[in-house]
C-alpha positions in Angstrom: 13.1 55.6 23.8 13.3 53.5 21.1 11.9 54.7 17.9 8.7 53.9 16.1 8.2 50.7 14.4 8.0 50.7 10.7 4.9 48.3 10.0 5.3 45.8 7.2 2.9 45.5 4.5 0.1 43.4 6.2 0.6 40.6 3.3 4.2 40.8 3.9 5.2 37.0 5.0 7.6 38.4 8.2 8.6 41.6 9.8 12.2 42.5 11.0 13.2 44.9 13.6 16.0 45.4 16.2 15.5 45.0 19.7 17.6 46.9 21.9 18.4 45.5 25.8 18.7 47.5 28.5 20.6 47.3 32.0 18.4 49.2 33.7 14.7 48.5 32.4 12.9 46.3 30.2 12.8 46.4 26.6 9.7 45.5 23.9 10.0 45.2 20.4 6.4 45.0 18.2 6.6 43.8 15.0 3.9 43.6 12.4 1.1 43.2 11.0 2.4 40.6 8.6 1.2 37.5 6.6 -2.4 38.6 6.8 -2.6 40.6 10.1 -0.4 38.5 12.8 1.4 41.2 15.4 4.2 39.9 17.6 5.8 41.5 20.6 8.7 40.3 22.5 9.9 41.6 25.6 12.7 41.4 27.8 13.6 42.4 31.4 17.0 44.7 32.2 19.9 42.2 31.0 23.3 42.0 32.0 24.5 44.3 29.1 23.2 46.4 26.3 23.0 44.0 23.0 20.9 44.4 19.7 19.0 41.6 19.0 18.0 41.4 15.2 14.5 40.1 15.5 12.2 38.6 12.7 8.7 37.4 13.2 6.9 35.0 10.8 4.0 32.1 10.6 7.1 30.1 8.2 9.5 28.0 9.9 13.2 29.7 8.9 15.6 27.5 7.1 18.3 25.6 8.9 16.1 24.7 11.8 15.2 21.0 12.6 11.5 20.0 11.6 9.1 21.0 14.5 7.1 17.7 13.9 10.5 15.6 14.5 9.9 16.4 18.2 7.0 13.7 18.0 9.9 11.2 17.3 12.6 12.7 19.5 10.0 12.8 22.7 12.9 14.1 25.1 13.0 17.1 23.5 9.4 18.3 23.8 7.4 15.0 24.4 4.0 16.1 22.8 2.1 14.4 20.1 0.3 16.2 16.9 2.9 19.3 17.1 1.1 22.2 15.1 3.5 25.2 14.9 1.5 28.7 14.3 4.4 31.2 14.8 8.6 31.6 14.9 10.7 34.2 16.2 14.4 34.4 15.3 16.8 36.7 17.2 20.5 37.2 17.1 22.5 39.2 19.3 25.3 41.3 18.4 27.0 41.0 22.2 26.4 38.3 24.6 23.8 39.0 27.2 22.0 37.3 30.1 18.1 37.9 30.7 17.6 37.2 34.3 14.2 36.3 34.1 13.7 34.8 30.2 11.2 37.0 28.1 7.6 37.5 27.5 5.9 36.7 24.0 2.7 38.4 22.9 1.0 36.9 19.7 -1.8 38.3 18.1 -4.0 36.7 15.5 -6.0 37.8 12.6 -9.5 37.8 13.0 -10.4 35.2 10.3 -8.3 32.7 11.7 -8.7 29.2 13.5 -7.1 29.8 17.0 -5.2 27.0 18.4 -5.9 25.5 22.0 -4.3 28.2 24.5 -4.1 25.7 27.0 -2.4 23.6 25.4 0.0 26.0 23.3 3.6 26.4 24.2 6.8 27.8 23.0 9.8 26.3 22.3 13.6 27.4 21.7 16.3 26.1 19.4 19.9 26.8 20.3 22.1 25.9 17.3 24.9 25.7 19.9 23.2 22.7 21.3 21.7 21.1 18.0 19.8 18.1 18.2 20.8 15.1 19.7 18.7 12.2 20.6 21.0 11.6 23.6 20.7 14.7 25.0 17.4 15.6 26.9 18.3 19.3 26.6 19.2 19.1 22.9 16.7 20.1 20.0 13.8 21.8 20.3 13.2 22.7 24.1 10.0 23.5 25.8 10.6 27.3 27.2 7.2 28.9 28.3 3.5 27.8 28.6 0.4 27.4 28.5 -0.3 30.8 26.6 -3.1 32.9 28.4 -5.7 34.4 25.7 -7.3 37.6 25.8 -9.1 40.0 23.8 -8.2 43.6 23.2 -10.6 46.5 22.7 -10.4 46.2 19.0 -12.0 42.5 19.3 -8.5 41.3 18.2 -7.3 38.2 20.2 -3.8 37.1 21.3 -2.2 34.6 23.3 0.1 35.9 26.0 3.1 33.6 27.3 4.5 35.0 30.7 8.1 34.8 31.3 9.9 31.8 32.8 11.8 32.8 36.3 15.1 31.6 35.0 18.0 32.9 33.3 18.7 32.7 29.8 22.3 33.3 28.5 22.5 34.6 24.6 25.6 33.9 22.9 26.8 36.9 20.1 26.5 36.3 16.7 24.2 33.0 17.4 20.6 32.9 15.8 18.1 31.7 18.3 14.7 29.9 17.0 11.5 30.0 19.1 8.6 28.0 17.4 4.9 28.9 19.1 3.0 25.4 18.8 -0.3 23.6 19.8 -0.3 20.3 20.7 -2.9 17.7 22.3 -0.8 16.9 25.1 -0.7 18.5 28.2 3.2 19.3 28.9 4.8 19.6 32.5 6.1 22.4 33.6 8.7 23.9 31.4 12.4 23.3 32.5 14.4 26.4 32.5 16.7 26.6 29.5 20.7 25.7 30.1 23.0 28.5 29.4 24.3 28.5 25.9 28.0 27.9 25.4 29.6 28.8 21.5 30.5 26.0 19.5 32.5 25.9 16.2 29.5 25.2 14.1 27.3 27.8 15.9 25.8 30.5 13.4 27.6 33.7 13.5 25.6 35.9 11.3 21.9 36.7 11.1 19.1 35.3 9.0 17.5 38.5 8.3 18.2 42.0 8.0 16.6 44.9 9.7 13.5 46.7 8.3 12.0 48.2 11.4 12.6 49.9 14.9 11.0 48.8 18.0 8.8 50.2 20.5 7.2 48.8 23.3 4.0 46.9 23.5 2.8 44.4 26.2 0.5 42.4 26.7 -1.7 40.9 28.8 2.0 39.1 29.5 2.4 42.6 30.2 6.5 45.4 33.0 4.3 47.9 34.0 5.8 51.1 32.3 3.4 54.3 33.2 4.5 57.2 31.3 1.7 59.6 32.8 1.5 63.3 31.4 -0.7 66.3 32.4 -3.6 64.8 30.1 -5.5 61.9 29.9 1.9 54.4 25.8 3.6 48.2 27.1 7.2 52.6 26.3 9.4 50.9 29.0 10.1 53.2 31.8 10.5 51.5 35.2 10.4 54.7 36.9 7.0 56.5 36.1 6.5 60.2 37.1 2.6 60.6 37.2 0.9 64.1 37.1 -2.7 65.4 37.8 -4.3 63.5 34.8 -1.7 60.4 33.8 -2.4 58.3 31.0 0.2 55.6 31.3 1.3 52.4 29.5 2.1 49.0 30.9 4.1 46.2 29.4 4.7 43.3 31.9 8.0 41.3 31.9 7.4 39.1 34.8 5.4 36.0 35.3 1.9 36.6 36.4 1.2 35.1 39.9 -2.2 33.8 40.6 -3.9 34.5 43.6 -7.1 32.6 44.5 -10.4 33.9 43.8 -13.6 33.5 45.8 -15.4 32.7 42.5 -14.1 29.9 40.9 -13.4 30.6 37.4 -12.7 34.1 37.6 -8.7 34.6 37.4 -6.8 37.5 38.7 -2.9 37.9 37.9 -0.4 40.6 38.4 3.4 41.0 37.1 5.9 43.3 38.5 9.1 44.7 37.3 11.0 42.6 39.6 9.6 39.4 38.7 9.0 38.4 42.0 5.8 40.1 42.8 7.6 43.2 44.5 7.2 46.7 43.8 9.7 49.0 44.6 9.5 52.7 44.6 11.3 55.7 46.0 10.8 56.5 49.8 10.6 60.4 49.0 6.9 61.8 48.5 5.6 61.7 45.1 7.8 58.3 44.3 6.3 56.2 42.2 5.8 52.6 41.0 3.8 50.4 39.2 2.6 46.7 38.3 0.3 45.4 35.8 -2.7 43.0 36.4 -4.8 40.5 34.3 -8.4 39.3 34.6 -10.1 36.7 32.9 -13.7 35.7 33.3 -13.4 32.1 32.7 -17.2 31.4 33.5 -20.6 31.6 31.9 -21.5 34.5 33.9 -21.9 38.1 33.2 -20.5 40.7 36.0 -22.0 44.2 34.9 -21.9 47.3 36.9 -19.0 45.9 38.7 -15.5 47.8 39.9 -12.2 47.3 40.6 -10.4 48.6 43.9 -6.9 49.3 44.8 -6.5 48.6 48.3 -3.3 50.0 50.4 -4.8 49.1 53.6 -2.7 51.7 56.2 0.0 51.9 54.2 1.4 55.6 53.7 0.7 55.4 49.6 -2.0 56.3 47.4 -3.0 53.7 44.5 -4.9 54.5 41.3 -5.6 52.1 38.5 -6.7 52.0 34.9 -7.9 49.5 32.1 -5.2 49.3 29.2 -5.4 48.5 25.6 -3.0 45.7 24.2 -0.4 48.5 23.6 -0.7 49.3 27.6 -1.9 52.4 27.2 -4.8 53.3 29.5 -8.3 53.9 28.1 -9.2 56.5 30.6 -7.3 58.4 33.3 -6.2 56.1 36.5 -8.7 56.4 39.5 -9.8 54.4 42.9 -12.1 52.6 42.2 -13.1 52.4 38.7 -16.1 50.8 37.3 -15.8 47.5 35.2 -18.0 45.0 33.6 -17.1 41.3 32.4 -19.0 39.1 30.1 -18.4 35.3 29.7 -14.7 34.7 28.6 -13.7 38.3 28.4 -10.1 39.1 29.6 -9.0 42.4 30.6 -5.5 44.3 31.4 -5.1 47.1 33.7 -2.1 49.2 35.2 -1.8 50.0 39.0 0.0 53.0 40.0 1.6 53.6 43.5 2.8 57.1 44.7 4.6 57.0 48.2 3.7 60.0 50.5 7.3 59.9 52.0 7.4 57.3 54.8 9.7 54.3 54.5 7.4 51.1 53.8 9.0 47.4 54.6 7.3 44.8 53.2 3.3 46.4 52.9 0.8 44.8 50.8 -1.3 46.3 48.4 -4.4 44.4 46.9 -6.5 44.8 43.8 -10.1 43.3 44.1 -12.6 43.0 41.3 -16.2 43.2 42.7 -19.7 42.3 41.3 -22.5 45.3 41.0 -23.3 44.4 44.7 -19.9 44.4 46.1 -19.4 40.8 46.2 -15.5 39.8 45.7 -15.0 38.1 42.3 -11.2 37.5 42.7 -8.0 39.4 43.7 -4.2 39.8 43.5 -1.8 41.2 45.9 2.0 42.5 45.5 4.3 43.5 48.3 5.3 46.9 48.3 9.1 48.1 49.6 10.4 51.7 49.6 14.1 52.5 48.9 
């Protein structure tokens, strides 16, 4: 388990800490608040090696990186106009490591700032091993994630969530990689997976910041489920939850949510699994557990009061429960099935779903989470595949 975050003062210009990757589970680092109240979370999936990523988050561009506005004069790099950066993440691995599914970024804003448009907000990466080259479309700042999903936590804070890109990303030891969070007036095409980095004689070999905090897990809405239930009712990553009588798990999704069609246009439901491919794996032994995360967004003008959320396992030898989660991934109440829920126009919520095996093998079963209005009419749903092992 990672040690607690030592938060920088709210008015500090940046916040720095170390994210330690794992070969068996996802890892997260939350930094902030900084620069008036910004908070950022970086989550990576189970990696090829254990590596320590010295990470700094700020709203000011790090020295030594190309001017982001230059992408307008180098359209092969990003291909967008009116670029407006609003956040930066720098990370430097001490060991070369491959992330099989890139990473997830969650960026929380202070309540007194004007928000960029999430539907035109993206994340681009700068690799100093592949510096800007107008003749190379993969050089310079390259779009990696986007667009963003906007959500609101229980405290009323608004955050953007960029789910991971399902493509591997190799990081070279000693190289300082830069991410820029930016908005644009252009609608960008689906980002192309970033190519594998290779060291070059001019690559940076030392980090640009020194650690001042240590990581803890946190999601997001772009949230690897991480339940850690206990006898009484925190995204801390733990791929094998062990729920008991009254769990109070946490979830931190690390997979790109896969939207499911919803009967009511504008009500969107997505899921995220630890595998990143919509499959939940759990032990076949009775009591074996698995989990996944769900994001629901009411993008309509309707209010849905006194509804409920139902986990349907069909005839599978499973039990399923669900809880609504805070931005940290912590359950707001003990998991149950079904649970009551209400949505106002524009409201987004995150949930964790917990599955428990009854001791019979399952090969490709389906579990569905459905959101219903007060009359039991489905608003939207999402499904995952279940496998025992």
